[in-house]
N, C-alpha and C positions, 0 to 999 in steps of 0.2 A: 504493500499499500504506499510505496515511498519512492521518491526519486531524488537524486543528489548529484552534486558535482564537487570533486576535490580538486584544488588548484594550487599552483605555485607561481609566484612572481619573481623572476630572476633578478629584476632590477632592485628590489627591496629586500629579498629574502623571505618575504611573507608566504605562509602556507595556510590553507583554510578550506573550509567546507560550507556549502549551502544546501539545505535539504528542505523538502516539503512532503507532508504525508497526511493521509486520512487516519491519524493516530494522535492521541493526546501527547503533547509535549515531546515531539520527535526530536527536538533540539537538545533534550537531556539524555538521549540514548545514542543517536547516530554519529554526530561529529566529534572528532578528537584530533588534536594537533600539538606538536611541540616545536618551537623554533629550533633550527639547526638540525632537525631530524626530518619531519614531514607531517603528512595529514592522512587520516584514515576515516572512512565512513563505513559503519557496520549496520546493516539493515536486514529486512526479511528474516524474522526470528533471530535478531541480532545476538551474536556471541561477543559480548564485551570483553571476554577473556582474551580475545585477539589483540586488544588495543596496546597494552603495555609491551607485549612481545614484539608487535610490529614497530612501535615507535623506537624501542631499544635497538632492533635490528637495523632500522633506517639510520639511526645515529651512528651505527657501526659501518655504514656504507654498503650494506647488502642490497642487492637490487630488488625492487618491489615484487617482481614476479617470482623470485626465489622465496621472498618472505610470504607471498600468498600461497605458494606451493607447501611451504612448511606449516602454515597456519591450518590449512584445510586437511592436510594429510592425516593429522591426529584427531580430527573432529568427526565423530560418528554422525553428527547432524549437519555436515557440510553441504549436503544437497539442498538444504532449506535456507542456506546463508546467501547473502549478497554483500560484496565488499568492494570498495574502491580505495586505492592507495596512490599517493604521489609523494616523492621525496624531495629534498632540497637541491637535487641536481635536475629536477624536472622530469625524472623517470617515473613511469606510471604503470599500474596494473589494475584490472578489474576482474571480478569473479562473480558468477551467477550459478548457483546450484541447480541441478536438474529438476528439483521439486518446487522451485519458486513459481508462483502463479503467474499465468500469462496476463499481458505480455511482459516478459522479463528479459533483460539483457543489458549490455554495457559497451562502451567504446573508450579507447584511450588515444591520447595524442601527446605531443610535447607539452609538458607542464600540467596535464589534466587527466582525470578519469571521470567519466559520467556513466551513471547506471540507474536503473529503476525496475520496479516490479508491480504487478497488478496495474499496468498502464493501459491507456486507450490503445497505444500502439508504439511501434519503433520511432515515430516522429518525435516523441517527447525527448528521447535520449539524443537523437540527431540535433534537435533544437538547442539542447544544453551545450553540446559540443561546438556547433557552428557559431553560436552567439559568444561563447567564451573566446573562441579563436578570433572573431571579427571585431569584438568590442574593445573600447579604450577606457582609460581610467585606472584607478587603483584596483587592487584585488577584490575588495569588498564590492565595488560597483560592478566589476565584470562577473563575479559569482552571482550576485542578486539579479543582474539583468538575464543571465543564463537561466536562472530559476524561473523568472517571469516568462521567458520564451518557452521553456519546457511546459509550463502550465497552459500557455496559449496554444501550443501544439497538440494538447490533449490531456496531459498530466495523468494523475491517478484516476482510474476509471470509477473509483468510489467517491471522488470529490476531494474537498480540501478541509483541513482542520488546523494543522500547525506548521510552523516553519522555523528554521534556525539558521544563523550565520555565525560561524566561529573562525577567527583568524588569529594565528600565533605569529608574534614578531619579537625578536630579541630586544628586551627593554622596552617593549611597546605597551606594557600594562600600565594601570594607574600608578603615577609616581615613578614609573620606570623600574618597579621592583620585581616585575614578572613578565611573561611573554603573552599574557592574555590581552591582545590588542583590540579585537572586536569580539563581543559575546553578546548577541541579540537573540532572544527567543520570543516567539509568538505561540503560546502554548494552546490556545483554543479561540479560533476566530473564523468567522465566515469567509474572509478573504485574507488569509495570513501572509501571502507574499506582498501584497500592497501595503499591509500594515508593517511588515518587516522593512520595506524600503522607506516608509515614513519615519520609522524609528531610526534608521540608518542616517538620515539627514540630521536628526537631533543628536545622534552619537557623535557625528563629525564635528558639530558645533560645540559640543561639550568636552569631548575627549581628544580630538585630533590636535596636534600642534599646528599653529599657523605657519603657512609657508613663507619664507623670507621675502619672496617677491610681493606678498600681500601686506607687508608691514609698512606703516607710514610713520614718520616722525611726529611726536606731539610737541609743539613749540608755541611760543608766544602766549597770547591771551588764553588759548585752549589749555596749555599746560598749567597756567596759573589758576584757571577755573577748576581743573581736575584736582590740583593740589589742595585748593580751598575746600572742595567737597570732601576729600579724604581727611582732612584736618578736623572737619566737623562731624 
């Protein structure tokens, strides 16, 4: 009941995941990422036991496909799992077990893996991939645009309920103390992707650092006025 895309931005080192599902609070289950290692989405009877193993192996430089093979080899429920992985070198892998409900499948490319199950059709995954590859902006923008495109192409055939966006970046967390750069969840909403993108705008205003090119000097009467306000 879920579709997702995991992505990497080589310019910033960011890794992250965007997900939508007809499932309560999918953002609390599907997306996981660690700066300097990579990102993983676990869905369709999610095995969250995959997560720490995968992130540790990515940090050690092991190829995502080797990681995927190792994770699924020892899992008796592997045919019910769906997983997407991308590392900080932009290498990716996707896996769809044979028992995942139709339509189910995935696709990979440089810096991304897109996958979904119980979809209207393959067009959803294709839209995720095509939009990620063709869009511009930061990783949060590209992932959320891809998610919106996937929904427009059909999405989850049971409908919408929740969405999540998680991005890890070294020192990107609040105060620079951790790597939790973007962590937005819409746990129960009639239009969760639109709501996710609305909150992303607020997140940028509240938590993103201002770009140097957008800074302007405060001088003269304006400076004096601000100092007066602060003093009072």
